[in-house]
N, C-alpha and C positions, 0 to 999 in steps of 0.2 A: 339317219337324221343328221343335219349339219352340226358340226362341232362348235361348242362355245369357246370363248377365249380361255386361256390357261389361268388368267388372273382370278376369275370368279371361283375357281376351285381352291384358292389359297387362303380363304377366310370364310367365316360363317355369317349368317345374318346376325343382327344385334341380339345378344342374349338378354340385354336389359329390356328391349321392347318385346322380346318373346315372352318374358315373364309377365309383362302386363297383359298380353293376349291370353295367356293361361289363366291369370288372375281373373280376367273378365268372364271366364266360363263358370266361376264359382262365387259363392258369397264370401269373398275374401277381401281383406284390407290391403291395398296396394302400397307397400313400403319399398317397392323395387324401383320403378322408374321415377326419377326425381322431379316431380312437379307439385306445386302446392294445391291444396283444395280450397283455397280462399281467393277472394276477388282481388284484382289489381286496385291501385289507388283510384278513388273516384275521379280525380283530375283526368286520368287517362280514359276511363270509360265515358266520361262526359265529352271529352275531345273526340273519342271514336264515334259517339252518336252524332256529333256535329259533322264530322267528316263523312259519315254515311249519307247525310242529306246534302252537304255542300261540296263534297269532293275534296281533293281530286279523285277522279275515277279512271283516268287513263295512265299510260306509262309515265313514271317519273324519269328523270335523267338516269341512265343506266346504272351509274355508280353511286346514286343516292340523290334525293331531292336537296336542293340548295339549303333550305332552311333547316333540314334535318342534319346535314353535314356541319352547318355552322353551329347548331346546338351541341352536336357531338364534340366539336373542337373546343368549345367553351367549357364543357364539362370535364373533358379528359386532360386538357393542357396542364392544370396544376399538378395532377398526380404524375404526369410524365415529365415534369420539369422542362417542358418544351412547348413553345407556342405552335400548336398544331395548325397547319394550313388546311382549311377545309376544301380547298380547290385542288390540292396536289398530294396530300398526305393521308387521305381517308378514302376507303372504298366500302360502301354499304353493301351487305350481302344478305342472303336468305338464311339468317341464323348464324350462330357461331360455328355450326358444323360446316357450312359452306365457306366461311371465312378461313378455317383451317385447311380445307381442301384446296381453296384458291391459293393460299400461301404456299402450300407444298408443291402445287403444280407450277407455280411461278418460279420457284428457286431450284427445283430438282430436275436434273437430267436422268434418263434411264441409267441405272447402275450406281447413282450417287448413294452415299450412306447417310443415314439420319439417326441420331441417337434419341431414344425414348426411355423415360424413366418407367420402371415396372415396380408396383402396379400402375396401370395407365387406363385412362378412359378408352374404351375399346375401339373407338373410331380411329385412334392414332395409327394403329397397326395397319388397318385397312387403307387409311389415307396414304401411308408410305407406299404400300403395294400399288395402289391405283395411280400414284404419281410416278411409278417406275423406280422408286428408291428402295434401298435395302435397309430395314430397321436394325439398329444395334440397341439392345436392351440393357439399361443400367439399373441394377437393383436398388430399390428403396427398401431397406431391411426392417421388417416389423420387430418390436412394437413401436419404436420411435421413428421409423422410416428415415433413417440416416443413409447416406450414400458415400461411396468411395470416390473422392475427387480424381484420383489417379486413373480411374476407368474412363472418366470424361476426357482427361487429357490424352489418354491412349486413343480414344475414338477420334478426337480432333486430329491427332498426329497421323492417324491412318487415313485421313482425308474426309472425315465426316463433314458434310455440308452444313449441318445444323443440329441443334438440340431442341427437342420439343419440351417445353416446361409448362406444366399446369399448376398454377399458383393462385389461390389455394387449390390443393390437389384433390381431384376426384379420382379414385374412390376413398382415399385414406384420410383426408382432412388435414394433411400436412400444410403448414404455412412456412414457406422457406424464409429462413433468417437472413438478415442483411449480409452477414459474413459469408453465408453460403452463396447468395446471389453475386456478391462481389468476386468470390473465387471463380464462379462460372464465367462471369463477365471478363475477367482477366484472360481466361483461356480463349474465349470467343474472339477477343481483340487480337491476342497473340497469333491465333491461327486464321484470322480473317474469315470467320464463320458467322453464321446466323444463330440467334436464339429465337425460336417461334413460340410465343407464349399464348396460353389459354387462360384468361383472367376473368371468366364469367362469374366467379364467386368473390370478386374483389371486395364487395361490401358485406359479405357474410363471414366475418372474422371475429374471433372471440379473444377478449383481453386475457393476457397481456400481448398476445400475438398481434402483429402489424403487417398489413399487406403493403409491399413495396413493388412498384412496377419495375421490371427489368430495364425498360427503356429509359427510366429516370436516372440510372447510374451513369457516372461520367464516361463519355465516349460510346455509350451503348445505344443511343437512338439510331445510329447508322447501322447497327448490327442486330436490331431487334425488329421483328414483325409482331405486333400486338394484335391478337385475335380476341374479340369480346362479343358480348351479346346483351340485349336488354331483358332476356328471358327471365333470369333469376332475380335480378335486382328489382324488377317491377312486377313480378309474378304474371308474366305474359308469355309463357313458353309456346303457346299456340300462335303467337303473332309472327314468329320466325324473323326477327330483326337482329342482324349482327353486323359486325364491321371489322375492317382491317385498318390499322394505323402503322405507318412506317415511312422510311425515306421515299422521296418522290419517285425515284427511278424504280423502286420496288412496287409502289402502288400503281405506277403506270402499267407495269406488266400484269399486276393482279387484276386491274380493271379489264384488261383484254380477256384474261381467263374467265373472270366472273361474267362478262358479257355473253360468252358462248356457253357457260354452264346454265345460267338461269335468266339472263337478260337483266332482271332487276327485282328488287324487293317491292312488296305491295305499296302502292302510292298512298292510299288512304290511311294505312297503318303507320307509315312514316309521318304523315301529317299529325295524326293523333299522338304519336309517341314523343313529339317535341314537348308536350306537356309534362312528360316524365323527366326528360333531360333537363328541364328548367326548374325542377323541384328544389327547395331550399336544403341546406345542410341538415336541418332537423329531420328530414325524411330518412336520410341514410343512418342517422343516429338511432331513429326509431326502429329501422329495419334490423340493425345490429342488436338492439335491445330485445326485439321480438324473437329473433332466432336464438339469442342467448338463453332466453326463458324456455324456449322449446327444447333446446339441447339439454339444459339442466334437468328439465322435467323428464325427458326421455331417458337420459342416463340414470337418473334416480330410479326410474321404473325398472330398467334392466338390472340394476343392482339389487333391487328389492326382490326380484324373482330369481336372481342368481345366474344371470347370463354374463359371460365374460366379454369385454369389449375394449376398444381403444377410446381415447378421449380426443375427438377432433378439435383441431385449432381453428379450422375454418370449414366452409361448406355446410351442408345439412345431412351429411352421411356419417354412418357409424359402421365400423367393421366388427363383426361379432364372431367369436371363436366357437365353433361347433365340434371341436375335437372330442369332447366328452360324449357327445351323442353318437358320433361316428364309431366310437369304441363299443357301443352297445350291440348285443347279438343281433337284434332285428335290423340294424343298419350296416352290418359287416360287409365290407367291400363296396359300399355305396360311394358315389361321387357327390360332391357338393351340389351339382345340378340336380341329381336325383333327390337329394334331401330337400332342396328348395321346392321342387315339384310336389313332393310329399307334404311339405308344410302348407302349401296352398290348399291342397285337398283335405288335409286332416286337422290342421291347426287354424287355418283361415287367415293367414298372414303371408304376403308375398315378399320375398327378398331376392337379391341377385347373387348367384354363386361367385365367390371370389376368384375362382379359376379363370373367369372370363376377363379379369383385369391383370393377371400375372402371367409373365412369360415363364417364370419358374414353376415347378410342379407344386403349387400351393392348392390344397384341397380342403382346408379346414376353416376357411373364413367365408362369411357371407356379408353382403352389404345391405343395410336398411337405411331409410331416410326418415326425417322427422318434420318435413314440411306439411304438417297436417294439423287440424284443430285439436285442442286438448282432449275433447271427448273421444275423438277417433284414436288418438295415441293411447288413451286410457283403455279403450276397448281392445286395442292391439295388445297391450300388456296383459289384460285379462286372458286373452287367447294364448299368448306366448307362455303364460304360466303353466299351461299344459305340458310344455316341453320339459320344464324342470321337474315335473311330476314323473317323467320317464326315468330320470336319474334316480329318483327315490324308489320307483317300482319298475325296475328294468325288465321284469318279466312280463309287463303289460304288453299286450299285442293290439295293434290297430288294424 
C-alpha cells in the first residue's frame, strides 16, 4: 500500500472528541467535550431563522462578510485598546480551531520553534506539527499553574518564533495576571517574536480574576495574533465561526492561508451572528453570572462527595485529582485514559484524561466541565458519588 505522510504518525486523533464518541455509546452524562446543553440567546436563533428564509445563501467574501467584520471590529476594539480595521485586520475563519491553524501556517516555516504552555488544549501540539514547527513545552505547574519566566526567555533566545497563550486557559482554568502578561510581552518585544493567543473564554471569567487581551498591552498589537470564536460566548459551538485579529501584514498572509484551507465560513451563519456581536454589555454580565453560579454549584457538589479539584479562575473546566482511585487495587497500573473509559461504562459520567493535555508524565488528573443544566449536574454528582464509595469500600469489585 502507498505510504502516508510521516506527520500523521506523530499525533493521535482528539482524545476529547473520542471521549464523546464513547460516551454516546452508553447512557452517560457527557462532561468531557466542552459544549453547553442549553440554547443560544433568542436574538441569534431569531436571526438565524430569518437568514434561513432571506439569505444570504451563497459564498460570502472569503475572509468574512463585510457587516460581520464590522460588527467584530466594533465589539473587539475596546478590549484590544486598538481601533480594529475591519477591512485589513480581521480574517473570519471556520471556528477558533481554523483560526489557530491559519495563524500557525502564516507565521511558521518548517523547523521554526513555537512555545506552548503545558497543559494545553490538545490542538496546539498538532497545529505546530502540521505547520512544520517544533513545539517547545513550558510547564504550568499545578495546583496554581504558575510558570517559570526564564524558560520563556530561553525559548525566545533560542529562536522561538512565537508563544501560544490560551487565556483563560483550557484545560486548567488559569487566567493570566496582568504582571504575567506584561512579563511575556516584554520578552516578545525584546526578541521580536509573536504571541498567538486563544481567547475563546474571554467572557467566562470569575471574580476577582480579570481577562486582559495580550494585544491591548503597550507595543503588543504588532506582536500579537488574537484567535477567537463565537462558540462559547454565545453557546453556538456548532456554528463554527471564528476569527483572527492582528497587524494588517499578518492578516493579509492569514487570509491567503484561510482561502485555501476552507474558502470561507458559512454566509447565513455570519449574517445571523451579527445579532450576537451587537448584544449589550448586560448580556456579557449575565453570562458571567450564569457560569459563576454553575461553577460554584459544581464545585460544591464535588466537595460534598469528596472529590479533589482545582478552582478555575475562568473557562467552564475543572481538573479533578484521581490519585486516590488509581492507588486502589482494582485500578493498579491503570492510565487515566483507562480510568475515564471505565467511568463512562460503570459510573455514567464522561471526562477527559489529563494526560492528553500535558507534555509532562501527568496521569492523575481528569477534566470535567459544567456547561450543563443544574438538573444534569446534580445527576452527574449522584453518579460520581459512587466513586467515593470505592474509597470507603475498596474491596468492592465492578
